[in-house]
N, C-alpha and C positions, 0 to 999 in steps of 0.2 A: 565535243565541248571539253574545254580544259578548265579545271577548278584548282585554284591555289589556296592552300591553307597557310595562314600566318597567325601569330600569337601576340596580339596587342596588349595582353595583360600578363597572364601567368603561363608557365611552360606546359606544353602538351606532353602527356605521358607517351612514351614510345609504344607501349602496348596498344594504346588507343589508335595511334597513327597506323600501326601494322594491321589492326583489325579493320579499320576504315579502308585501308588500301586493298584488303582482301575483298571487301564488299564491292568496292568500285570495280575491281578486276572481274568479279563474277557477273556484274551487270553488263559490262561491255559497251555501254552507251556514253561513257565519258572517260576522261583521263584526269589523274590527280597528281599534283605537285605539292609536296610538303616542304615549305621553306625551311632551311636549316636553322633559322632563327628560332623556330618553335621549340627547340631543345636547349636554348641558352638559359642560363640562370644568373641572376644578379639580385641576391636576396629574395624578396617576394616575387620579383618580376622575371619574365622571359627575356632577360637581357636588359641593359640600360635603356632609358627612354630613347636615346639616339638610335640604338640598334633596332628597337621595335618600330620606330617611325620609319627608318630607312628601309626595312624589309617590307612594310606595308606600302610605302610609296613605290618601291621597286615593282611589286606585282600590280599595283594600280596602273603603272605606266607601260606594262607589258602588253602589247597588242594581241598576243596569242592567248592571253588569259581571259576567259569569258565570265568567270564568277570568282569572288573572293569569299572564302568561308572562314570565319573567325574560329580559332581553335577551341577556346574555352572562355569561361568567365573568370571570376576572382576579383582583382582590382588592378587598375593601371591604365586602361584605355583612355580615361579622361585626361591623363597627363600628355597625351599626344593628339587628341581628337581635333583641337582647333587647328594645329599645324597640318594635320593630314588632309584637311579640307581646303587648304589654300592653293591657289595657282594650279588647278587641276589639269593634268595632261589630257588630250583628247581621248586616249584609250581608257582613262578612268571613267569617262562618261558613258561607256557602252557596256558596263559590267553590272552584275547583281552582287550585293553585299548582304550576307546572311549571318545572323548570330542573335544572341539574347543576353540577359543578365548584364554584366559589366560592359559588354559590347554595345549596350544601348546608348552609351555616350557617342560612339561612332555612328550608329544608326541615326541618331538625332542630327549630328553634324553633317553627315552626308546627305540626308534627306533635305536639309535646309538649303544645300547648294545644288539640289536637283538630281541627285543620283538615285538609282533604284535600290531600295533596301527592303529587307523583310526580317521580322522577328521569327526565329525558329531554331530547331536543334543544331547543336554543334558537334564536332568530331569527338570531344571528350565524353559526350553523352553515351557513346558506345559502351562505356564501362558501367553504366547503370543497369539495373535489372530491366530487361526489355529494351536495352539500348540499341540493338541492331535495328529494331523497328523504327526508332527515332531517327537514326542515321538514314535509313531507307526513305523515310518520309521527307527528310531534308533534301536528299538527292532527287527524289521524285519532283520536288518543287524546282530545284535548281535546273535540272535537265529538261523537264517536261512542262513546268508550270502547272502541275497536276492539281486539279480542284480537290482531289481526295486528301491532299496534304493540309488543306486549309482548315482553320478554326471554323466550325460549322455555323456559328452565329453571325458571321459577317454578312451585312446587307447594305454596305455603303463604305465610304472611305474610313479607314481606321489606323490606329497606331497601337503598339503594345510595348510596355516597359516594365522592368522591375521597379517597384515602388520607391525603394531607397535611391536607385539611380536617377529616376525621374525627378524626385524631390531635390536632389543635389544639382541637377542641370538647369532647373528653372531659374530664370533671371540671368543666365550666362550667355555668352556669345553664340553658343551652339543650340540654344533653345529653338525648337522647330515651331512652325505654325500648326497649331492643332485645331483651329477654328472649324466647326462643323463636322468634326470627325468623332467616331466612337473611340474612346480611350480604354484600353484593356491594361490592367495592372496585375502583377503577381508579386509574391514575396517569399523569402526563405530565411530561416535561422535568425529571426528577430523576436523580441518580446512584444506582447500585445501593446504595451504602453508606447513602444517605439513606433509601432504601426499607427497608433492613434496620433502620435505627434507628427508623423510624416503626412497623415491625411489632413491635419490642420494646415500644414504648410501648402500641401497640394491644392486643396479646395479653396484656399485663400488667395491663390495666385490668379492674376487677371487672365493669363493665357489659358488656364484650365477652365475658367468660367465661360469660355467661348466654345467648349466642346459640345458635341451633340448629346452624348451620354457617357457614363462611366460604367464599365463592366469589371467584375472581380474574378480573376483567375484563382488558382490554388495558392494557399498560404501554408507552407510546409515546414516541418521541423521547428515549430514555435518553441522558443527558449522559455523555460519556466521562470516565473517571477514571484517574488515574495514581498508583499502580499499578492495573492492571485488577482489578476485584472478582472473587472466585473463583466466584460463582454468579449465575444469572439470577433473574428475578422469581418464576418457578415454584418454584425450589429455596428461595428466601428465604421465601416464604409457607408452603410445606409445612413447612420447618424450624421456624418459629415456632409454627405450629399444633401440631406434634408436641410441642414443648417445653411448651406451655401446656395441652394436652389438649383443644384446640378441633378439632372435626371439620372437615376440608377437603372442600368440596363440588364441587371441580373448576372448570372454566372458566365464565365468564359473558360474555354478549354486550353489554358496555357499554364505553365508553371515549371519549376525546377525539377522535372521528372521526365521519364521516357514518353509520357503521354502528351508532352508539349506540342501544340499544333502551330502551323505557320500563319503569320499575320503580315501580309504585304502592306506597306505604308501607302502605296499609290503615289500618283504624281504630286510634286510639290507645287506651290503657287508662286513660282518665280515670274 
């Protein structure tokens, strides 16, 4: 199996690329190609929009590539997501696409057009504490579709997103069909009032009111606020679920950390 890494948002650290390449070499069950675009810089981004889109489309069209692994999060994949999902070459339809955080824009766009996508660890995660286990989990899923890599609470069709990413893609051309699915959300580096505001938007959206239930992953590195917000993430999410009539399904084992588990989106309803 051949896995290609591209960076649709921010640049991949060379240390991360080297450590992931070592893990892949030790496994011996897959081959890794790190696209040179991963190391470009253009301000915040891993190269201009055109360069990031071209690299992604190049590996999507490569018949020798079996899976595309998004390098890291940050910000930027939304700027190319709609274009990346247009006029797909046949080779693009036979691949798995894996990532999370900002890559959620691409997961949404690609799932909507019928591609196989999953929320899960990315190469940059190898630099986290326990990151080698996260990368190993991702590779276990990519190469073997291993059940041990999956979020353990899955018992039907599901999707997983960063809350801010999901809130921003609702109502756009890349909004996927979430009807009847479990929706798993997680968040990082936000104030509680921003989480509350995003949940207002999320649970008020007609697309979200068709989901089976909402499950809450980890909310990490919460930014302090003055004055202190009156409730934590669990209370916030439960409150907005109650207000909107959406079933709350409890905790989910996903987040911006090395414990992040894989959530396959399953077939789209094309």
